[in-house]
N, C-alpha and C positions, 0 to 999 in steps of 0.2 A: 853226928849232926841230927839225924832223924832216927828215932827209936820208937817202934811199936812193940809193946810187951803185953802178950796175952790179951790182945784187943778183940773184943766182940762188940757188935752193934746190932741191936734188935729195935726196930721201929715200933711206934705205938700201935700200929695195926697188926703187929705180930710177925712181920717180915724179918727173917734173920739174914742180914746183909753180909756180916763178917763174923767169923768164928775162930777165936783163939789165934789171931794173927801175930806173928813175931817177925819183924823186919828191922834190920839195921842198915842204914845208908850212910856211908861216910861222906865227909866234906869233899867235894870235887868229883864225885862219881857221876856217870851217865847210866841211868837205869831205865829199861823199858818195863812197863807193867802191862801185861796182856791178859786177855780172857774174853770169853763170849759175853753176849748181852746177859745181864743178870748175874755175872760172876762176882760182882762186888767192887768193880773199878771205880764207879762214881762215888760210892760211899767212902772208899779209900781216899779219894781226892777231897771230899767234903770234910773228912776228919782232919786231913792235913791243913786245910785252909781255915779250920775252926768254924765251918758252917754247921757242923754237927759235933756232938761229943760222944765218946764211947759209952756203951752200956756197962762195960767192965774193961779192966786193963788200963794201961797208961800210955800216953803219947807224949814224947818230948822232942821238940825241935829247937835246936840251938839251946838257949837257956830257959826256954818256956815249957812249962807243964801245961798242956792244952786243956786237960780236964779241970784244972784248978784256976784257969785264966779268967780274970774279971772281964766283963763285956767292954769296959772302957779301954782295956789293953789290946783288944783284938785289932783295931786299925793300925796300931804301932807294930804289932807282930807281923801283920800282912805286908808291911813295907819291906820286909826281908825277902818277899816273894815277887816274882813276875809270873803272871798267869796268862797263858795263851789258850784260847778256846777254839773249838772246831768251827763255830759260827762267827768267828772274828770279833763280834761285838763292837764294831767301829761306830762312831757317831756320824750319821749320814750327812749332816749339814756342816761338818768340819772338814777342813783339808787334811792331808796326810800330816803336815807339820803340826796342826792344832790337835789332831787326835793323839799324837805322841806327846806334845807339850801338856795336854790335859792331865796326864798321869803325874807330871811334876807339879802342876798348879794345885792339884787337890791335896798335896802334902805341904803346900806353903813355900815352894821354891821361889826364889827371886827371879824376875824376868831376865836379868843379866845372865844368870846361870842357865836359864832355859834357852836363851838365844845361843849360848855356847854349846850346850850339851845336845840339844835336839838335832841340829844338822849333822853332827858327827855320828849319832846313832842311826839316823836315817841313811847316812852313807854306808854304815856297816852292813845294812841289809840290802844295799844296792838300789835305793830308791831316790837318790838325790834329784834326779830329773822329774820326779813325780811329787815333790814336796807341796806344790800348790794344787794338786789334783784332789778331787773328791772321791770317796769310796766307790761311787757308782761308775767312775771313769777308770777303775782298776780291774784287772783280772782277779780271779780267785786267789791265785798264787801271790799276787802283789798285795792283796788285802791281808793275807796271812802274814806277809813280811812286815806290814804296818803293825799288826797285832804283836809280832815279835819285838819290833822296835819299842813299842809301848811298854812291853814287859821288861826290856833292858834299861830303859832310860833312867830309872832310879837306882841303878847299881845293885840290883837284887842279888842276894847270895844264892838264891834257889830259883830256878825256872821250872814251873810246872806246866807241861804242855798236854792239854786234854784233847786227844784225837786231832792234832794240828794238821794232819794230812787228809782228813776225812772228806773235805770239799774241794780237793785239788787233784789234778791228773797225776799219773805215776811218776813222770819226770820231775814235776814240781815237788812231789812228795820226797823224792830223793834229795833234791836241793835243800829243802827245809830241814831234813834230818842232818845233812852235811853241815848246814849253817849252825844248827844246835851243837853238833859235835865240835866244831871249831871254837865255839864259845866255851864249851866244856873244857877244851884243852887249855884254856887260860885259867881254869880253876873254878868256874861256875858250876854248881851242882845242877844237873838236869834230870828231871823225872818226866818221862814221856809215856802217857797212857794211850794205848791203841789196841785195836782188834786186828790190825793188819799184820798177820804173822809173816807173810811173804816179804814185807818190807823189813821187818825186824831181822829176818834171816840174813839180810845183806850186810849186817854190821856185827862185828865181834864184840858185842857188849853184854853186860849182865842183863838177864831177863828174869823177872818175877812173874810166874803164871798163877793167876787166881781162877778158882773153879768153885762155884757154889759157896762163895765166901771164905774159902780156905786157900792158903798158899800150898799149891801142889808141887811146885818146883821153883828153884832159885839157883841160877848158875849162869855160866857164860855160853853164848852161842859159839859152837865149834863146828867147823866144816859145814857151815850153812844150816845147822840143825839147832833148834831150841832144846834146851835140856829137859829131859822127861823124868829124871829121878827126883825123889823127895828132897826138900831143902835140908832135911835132917841127915842126908847122906852126902852132902857136899864134902869133897875131900879138902884137906888143908891147902893143897897147892892152888885149888880154885879160889878159896877164900883169900889166899895171899895175893892173887892177881887183882882182886877188886878192892884191896885196902891201899890207900894212897896217902902221901904226906905232902902238905902244901906250905908255902910261905908267901907273904905279901911281897909285892914288888912294885917299883915305880918305873918311870921311863928309863932311868939309867941302867936298868937290868935287862934291857932288850937283848943285848949280846948274850946274856946268860940263857935267855929263852931259846935262842937259836942253837946254842951249844948243847943245851940239855935235851936234845932229841926232837926239836921243833924245826929242823932244817927245811922241811917241806912246806912250812906255813907261808902264807902270803904276807910279806913284810908290811905291805900297806895296811892290811887288816890288823896286824899286831901294833903298828903305829897308832891306829885309831883306838885300840883297846887301852894302851898304856899312856896315851898322849896327855891325859889330864886327870888321871886318877890312880891311886895306889890300892884300890879296893879289890882288884882282881888278883888271883893267885895262879901260880904255874906249877905244873907237876914236877916233882923232884925225884922221888924214889919211893919204893914200897916201905911200909913201916918196918923199922928194924926189928921190932918185937915179933911181928908176923914172920919175917924172914928167918929169925932165929928158931921160931917154932917149927917152920917147915924143915929146916936143916936137922933139928933134933928128931923129928918124926922119921925123916929119911934114914938117919943113922940107926934108929931103932927098928927100921923096917916096917913102921906102922903105916896104916892106911888113912890116918887122920880123922877117923870117926870117933 
């Protein structure tokens, strides 16, 4: 779904933001991107959102080559994405309902569809009782949930969360990541950029570490530790864990979701997700090709490098 191949970015003032970055993110993955200030995280996001173009290399997201994309195509491309910012970016004189509905109105959705879709998305993030409240009447965590609802409302295939826990307390930070993970379990690709290493360590997810514009490690959190090895030394077993296969489903497939390893999910939450759309996907199994590769390597006694 997302491919960075030999991507470098040098700004006009000579700042080298990214250097020879190679990243592949599969459909339906949840990936943390971490790094200190100046590591290249912001540039990575700007390139994904097509706010910037690479100085060299290629970026492909879904069927789009971002380097060759015409300006008139950018708004249509961005409709595949839901963006959640650290500073929320809510419209202060609009209610929660209207802030979320605004995202549908700008893409030309009909009011009938908006009246159906917006309440159910607000319910997903637990803010049904706050639908008529204004941003100034909400806590920081509640405002971030509104921002997340706005990112979800147009059925985005990809959610990009830029430091979504930066302005909330530790408990709310955990709740926001848990909500993102639950959405990811339905098949939505989630990329969360953060500097909060301690938060990342609480989740057994893939972590890409940037440092001075380079990918210095790429692997899974294990036993509460972020991987420190180079991405070029990831073993085949780790790569196999992060490759997934998805299929579309509708409401009739809810029983399949529960049977396919989702028994711990909140059924009300799943009802909301599959109630009126077939655009979400559910995890089925690791790619057969990857699984076969792992088996072959194990039989040969190889280390997968």
